[in-house]
TORTOR-126881 format. One record per residue (C-alpha): x, y, z; residue in three letters. Coordinates in steps of 0.5 Angstrom, whole numbers, m for minus. Example, Ala and Ser with C-alpha at 12.3 -4.5 7.8 and 13.67 -1.06 7.14 Angstrom:
<setis>
25  m9  16  Ala
27  m2  14  Ser
</setis>
This chain:
<setis>
0  0  0  Unk
3  7  m2  Unk
3  12  3  Unk
4  18  m1  Unk
m2  18  m5  Unk
m6  25  m5  Unk
m12  25  0  Unk
m15  32  0  Unk
m22  33  4  Unk
m25  40  4  Unk
m31  43  7  Unk
m34  50  4  Unk
m40  52  8  Unk
m41  58  4  Unk
m42  54  m3  Unk
m45  48  1  Unk
m40  43  m2  Unk
m35  38  0  Unk
m29  37  m4  Unk
m26  30  m4  Unk
m20  28  m8  Unk
m16  22  m7  Unk
m11  18  m11  Unk
m11  10  m11  Unk
m5  5  m13  Unk
m10  2  m18  Unk
m11  2  m26  Unk
m17  7  m27  Unk
m22  1  m30  Unk
m21  m3  m23  Unk
m23  4  m19  Unk
m29  5  m24  Unk
m31  m1  m23  Unk
m31  m1  m15  Unk
m35  6  m15  Unk
m40  3  m20  Unk
m41  m4  m19  Unk
m46  m6  m13  Unk
m42  m12  m11  Unk
m36  m8  m10  Unk
m39  m2  m7  Unk
m42  m7  m2  Unk
m35  m9  0  Unk
m33  m2  2  Unk
m38  3  2  Unk
m39  4  10  Unk
m35  6  16  Unk
m33  0  20  Unk
m36  m4  23  Unk
m42  m2  19  Unk
m43  m6  12  Unk
m47  m4  6  Unk
m52  m8  2  Unk
m55  m6  m4  Unk
m62  m8  m5  Unk
m62  m6  m13  Unk
m58  m2  m17  Unk
m59  0  m25  Unk
m52  4  m27  Unk
m55  8  m33  Unk
m58  15  m33  Unk
m64  15  m30  Unk
m63  9  m26  Unk
m62  8  m18  Unk
m58  4  m13  Unk
m62  3  m7  Unk
m58  1  m1  Unk
m57  0  6  Unk
m51  1  11  Unk
m52  m4  16  Unk
m49  m4  23  Unk
m47  m10  27  Unk
m53  m10  31  Unk
m58  m10  25  Unk
m59  m3  25  Unk
m61  0  18  Unk
m60  7  15  Unk
m62  7  7  Unk
m61  11  2  Unk
m63  12  m6  Unk
m58  14  m11  Unk
m61  17  m18  Unk
m55  17  m23  Unk
m56  23  m27  Unk
m50  23  m32  Unk
m45  18  m34  Unk
m39  18  m38  Unk
m36  11  m38  Unk
m29  11  m34  Unk
m29  19  m33  Unk
m35  22  m30  Unk
m41  20  m27  Unk
m46  24  m23  Unk
m52  22  m18  Unk
m57  25  m13  Unk
m57  22  m7  Unk
m62  22  m1  Unk
m63  18  5  Unk
m69  14  5  Unk
m74  9  9  Unk
m74  2  8  Unk
m79  3  2  Unk
m75  8  m2  Unk
m79  14  1  Unk
m74  20  0  Unk
m72  24  6  Unk
m71  31  3  Unk
m67  35  2  Unk
m61  31  m2  Unk
m54  32  m5  Unk
m51  32  m12  Unk
m45  28  m13  Unk
m40  29  m18  Unk
m35  24  m19  Unk
m29  25  m24  Unk
m24  19  m25  Unk
m17  20  m28  Unk
m11  16  m29  Unk
m3  17  m29  Unk
2  12  m29  Unk
m2  7  m26  Unk
m5  12  m20  Unk
m12  13  m21  Unk
m15  20  m18  Unk
m22  21  m16  Unk
m25  28  m15  Unk
m31  28  m12  Unk
m36  34  m11  Unk
m42  34  m6  Unk
m47  40  m7  Unk
m52  40  m1  Unk
m59  43  m3  Unk
m58  46  4  Unk
m53  49  9  Unk
m57  45  14  Unk
m56  38  11  Unk
m49  40  10  Unk
m48  41  17  Unk
m52  35  19  Unk
m48  31  15  Unk
m41  33  18  Unk
m44  33  25  Unk
m46  26  24  Unk
m39  24  22  Unk
m39  24  15  Unk
m31  26  15  Unk
m29  20  19  Unk
m34  15  16  Unk
m32  17  9  Unk
m24  16  11  Unk
m26  9  14  Unk
m30  7  8  Unk
m24  9  3  Unk
m19  5  8  Unk
m23  m1  6  Unk
m23  1  m1  Unk
m16  2  m1  Unk
m15  m6  1  Unk
m20  m8  m3  Unk
m17  m5  m9  Unk
m10  m8  m7  Unk
m13  m15  m7  Unk
m17  m14  m13  Unk
m10  m12  m17  Unk
m7  m18  m15  Unk
m12  m23  m18  Unk
</setis>
């Protein structure tokens, strides 16, 4: 595992936006798959000791991922992600909201914009997360989004390392 990889995390409250840039020591197609395939997302999208479980996912414009983060005690926190734009292997955008177990959304939500680039076997993922309200952004940060995201990315880094060896 390389320790000199970029990881920048910035919260811009006036713009109601979180900016994340993270490099991974893996080729772009593998990193793209890790962000766009349910069976891989379920292996890393949740901070320890939680896990993720996708109920259904259709990765196409207008398609959705409906999934839960599940605690070791079985508590579930559901979310709906609707894909609004996809440019294969370079960018995708989605609208994300929490929901109940029946996909009833809790508004407001946030717009996520992912950009992927690769140079010399290092893939950089740039993410901007625009929140529809400052209150939502502040609540997200208060609920531990920064720490949770970092823990999830650590799981992703290990997954990519394992998958790169295959």
